C-alpha positions as CSV (number, residue, x, y, z in Angstrom):
1,M,90.8,104.8,101.2
2,R,93.7,105.8,99.4
3,A,94.5,102.2,98.5
4,H,91.1,101.3,97.2
5,Q,91.0,104.3,94.8
6,L,94.1,103.7,93.6
7,V,93.3,100.0,92.9
8,R,89.8,100.9,91.4
9,K,91.6,103.1,88.9
10,L,94.1,100.4,88.2
11,N,91.3,97.9,87.5
12,N,89.6,100.4,85.3
13,M,92.6,101.1,83.2
14,D,92.4,100.0,79.3
15,V,95.0,97.1,78.6
16,D,97.0,99.3,76.6
17,E,97.8,101.7,79.1
18,D,101.1,100.3,80.5
19,L,102.9,103.5,81.4
20,Q,99.7,104.8,83.2
21,K,99.2,101.5,84.9
22,I,103.2,101.7,86.3
23,E,102.6,105.0,87.6
24,I,99.9,103.6,89.9
25,I,101.4,100.5,90.9
26,N,104.6,102.9,92.0
27,E,102.1,105.1,94.0
28,L,100.2,102.2,95.4
29,F,103.5,99.8,96.6
30,G,105.9,100.8,99.1
31,S,108.7,100.0,96.4
32,V,108.6,98.6,92.9
33,G,111.2,97.5,90.6
34,E,111.4,97.9,86.8
35,S,109.0,97.0,84.5
36,P,105.8,95.7,86.9
37,S,102.7,94.3,85.5
38,I,99.6,93.7,87.0
39,E,96.1,92.5,85.6
40,H,92.7,93.5,86.1
41,N,90.9,92.4,89.5
42,F,93.6,93.7,91.5
43,H,92.9,93.6,95.4
44,C,94.8,95.0,98.5
45,D,94.2,96.4,102.1
46,L,96.8,99.2,102.2
47,G,99.1,98.8,99.1
48,Y,102.4,100.5,100.7
49,N,103.2,97.3,102.8
50,I,103.7,95.7,99.5
51,H,107.3,95.4,98.2
52,V,108.1,93.8,94.5
53,G,111.3,93.4,92.4
54,H,112.0,94.0,88.8
55,Q,109.9,92.3,86.3
56,F,107.0,91.4,88.8
57,Y,103.8,90.1,87.2
58,A,100.4,89.5,88.9
59,G,97.9,87.6,87.0
60,Y,94.0,88.0,87.0
61,N,92.1,88.3,90.2
62,C,95.1,88.5,92.4
63,T,94.7,89.4,96.0
64,I,97.6,90.4,98.6
65,L,96.2,91.4,102.0
66,D,99.1,93.4,103.3
67,M,98.6,94.2,106.7
68,A,101.8,93.3,107.4
69,D,104.9,93.3,105.1
70,V,104.8,91.7,101.6
71,R,108.2,91.4,99.8
72,I,108.4,89.6,96.2
73,G,111.8,89.2,94.6
74,D,112.9,90.0,91.0
75,H,111.2,88.1,88.2
76,C,108.4,86.7,90.2
77,M,105.3,85.6,88.4
78,I,102.0,85.3,90.1
79,G,99.3,83.2,88.6
80,P,95.6,83.9,88.1
81,N,93.2,83.8,91.4
82,V,96.3,83.8,93.7
83,G,95.7,85.2,97.1
84,I,98.5,86.3,99.6
85,Y,96.9,86.9,103.0
86,T,99.7,88.3,105.9
87,A,97.3,88.7,108.9
88,G,93.8,87.6,110.0
89,H,93.9,84.3,111.1
90,S,95.3,82.1,113.8
91,I,98.7,80.0,112.3
92,G,98.6,77.6,115.7
93,T,97.2,73.9,115.7
94,K,94.0,73.2,118.0
95,R,96.6,71.5,120.5
96,E,99.0,74.4,120.6
97,K,95.8,76.9,122.0
């Protein structure tokens, strides 16, 4: 519930509210480097399993499903409509089952 409330706040902020966005990102994520930037329509599960480095940027409609740790380094830019999914599906092939 905590993550959903913070994500809703983040997604509904005005474009020019950079400092307030950074405050929400710092509260939402497990760890954050300097100058993070996330465009609107961001989604995540828990938030606290997301760790990003300095100058992190996520484009419009980014989804990070963080049921497990997500670690993103410095100076990483994620394009629009990107999804990072850590859990919820089999990673084996049919033959391995």
